[in-house]
C-alpha positions in Angstrom: 102.7 108.7 87.6 102.6 110.4 91.0 99.6 110.5 93.3 99.2 112.7 96.4 97.4 111.0 99.3 95.8 113.4 101.9 95.9 111.8 105.3 95.1 112.8 108.9 95.2 111.2 112.3 97.7 109.1 114.2 97.9 105.4 115.0 94.4 103.9 115.2 92.9 107.3 114.1 95.1 107.4 110.9 93.0 107.6 107.8 93.2 108.5 104.1 90.9 111.4 103.4 91.3 111.6 99.6 93.7 111.2 96.7 94.7 113.9 94.3 96.5 113.7 91.0 98.4 117.0 91.3 100.4 118.5 94.1 98.5 121.8 93.7 95.1 120.1 94.1 96.4 118.2 97.2 97.6 121.5 98.7 94.2 123.1 98.2 92.4 120.1 99.7 94.7 120.2 102.8 94.2 123.9 103.2 90.4 123.5 103.1 90.5 120.5 105.6 92.9 122.4 107.9 91.0 125.6 107.9 88.8 124.3 110.8 91.3 122.0 112.5 90.8 121.8 116.2 93.6 119.4 117.3 97.1 118.6 116.1 96.0 115.0 115.2 93.4 116.4 112.9 96.0 118.1 110.6 95.7 116.9 107.0 99.0 116.1 105.4 100.2 115.1 102.0 102.0 111.8 101.3 103.5 111.4 97.8 103.6 108.1 96.0 105.0 107.1 92.7 102.8 104.5 91.0 105.5 103.7 88.5 107.4 102.0 91.3 104.7 99.4 91.6 105.5 96.5 89.3 103.4 93.4 88.7 104.9 91.0 86.3 102.5 88.0 86.3 101.2 85.9 83.5 98.2 84.8 85.5 94.7 86.0 84.8 93.0 88.1 87.5 89.5 87.1 88.6 87.1 87.6 91.4 87.7 85.5 94.5 84.9 84.6 96.8 85.3 83.2 100.3 82.5 81.3 102.2 81.9 79.0 105.1 79.5 76.2 105.4 78.3 74.1 108.4 80.1 70.8 108.1 77.1 68.7 109.1 74.3 70.4 107.2 76.2 72.2 104.5 74.1 75.3 105.4 75.8 78.5 104.3 77.2 80.5 107.2 78.6 83.4 105.3 79.7 84.6 101.8 82.1 87.5 101.8 82.2 90.2 99.1 84.4 89.2 96.2 87.9 90.7 95.7 90.4 90.7 92.9 92.9 87.8 93.1 94.9 85.3 91.0 93.6 81.8 90.8 92.6 80.2 94.1 90.8 77.0 94.8 91.1 76.1 98.5 88.8 74.0 100.7 89.6 73.1 104.3 87.8 72.1 107.5 88.1 74.3 110.6 86.5 74.5 114.0 84.9 77.7 115.1 82.1 79.1 117.3 79.6 77.3 115.1 81.3 73.9 115.4 83.1 72.4 112.4 83.0 74.5 109.2 84.1 74.0 105.7 85.9 77.1 104.4 86.3 77.7 100.7 88.1 80.3 98.6 87.6 80.2 94.9 88.4 82.5 92.0 86.1 82.9 89.0 86.2 85.0 85.8 85.2 88.6 86.4 82.2 88.3 84.1 80.7 85.3 85.8 77.4 86.1 87.7 77.8 86.0 91.4 74.9 83.5 91.9 76.6 81.1 89.5 79.9 81.4 91.4 78.0 80.7 94.7 76.3 77.6 93.2 79.6 76.2 91.9 81.2 76.8 95.3 78.4 74.9 97.1 78.7 72.0 94.6 82.5 71.9 95.2 82.0 71.9 99.0 79.4 69.0 98.7 81.8 67.0 96.5 84.8 67.7 98.9 82.7 66.6 101.9 81.7 63.4 100.2 85.3 62.6 99.3 86.4 63.2 102.9 83.8 60.8 104.2 84.7 58.2 101.5 81.3 58.4 99.7 
C-alpha cells in the first residue's frame, strides 16, 4: 500500500503536515496549503512511501515499554516516561546525573496491563535490584 506524506520546511523547520492514502487527495491538500504560501520554505510537497517495503519478521510479542528513573539513595521516583511499543526489555542500571546517582529502568509489559500496576512492578524490581547491589 502506498501512502503520500505531505511535508514542508527545510532542515530544522522540516515537518510532516499530514498523510493521505491517495495521490489525488495529497495533491488537493498541497494545493490548499500552498494557496497562501509566503516563502519558498513553506511550500508543501508530497513524498511517496510504499508500506509493503517495510518488513518485520519477528516471533516476539509486542508490549508497552516504560522507562523511569529513581533516586539511588531514597528510591524516590524522578520521572516516568510515556509508554511506547517495544519488544521485551528488562534493563536496570545505575547512572550519575544532575540529581546524583539514579537507577534507570526500562521494562516491557503486556499491552492490556494497567499503567499503575506496571509502575508498581517497576518500583519493586528497582528495590530488589538495589538490595542485590548492596548485598542485602
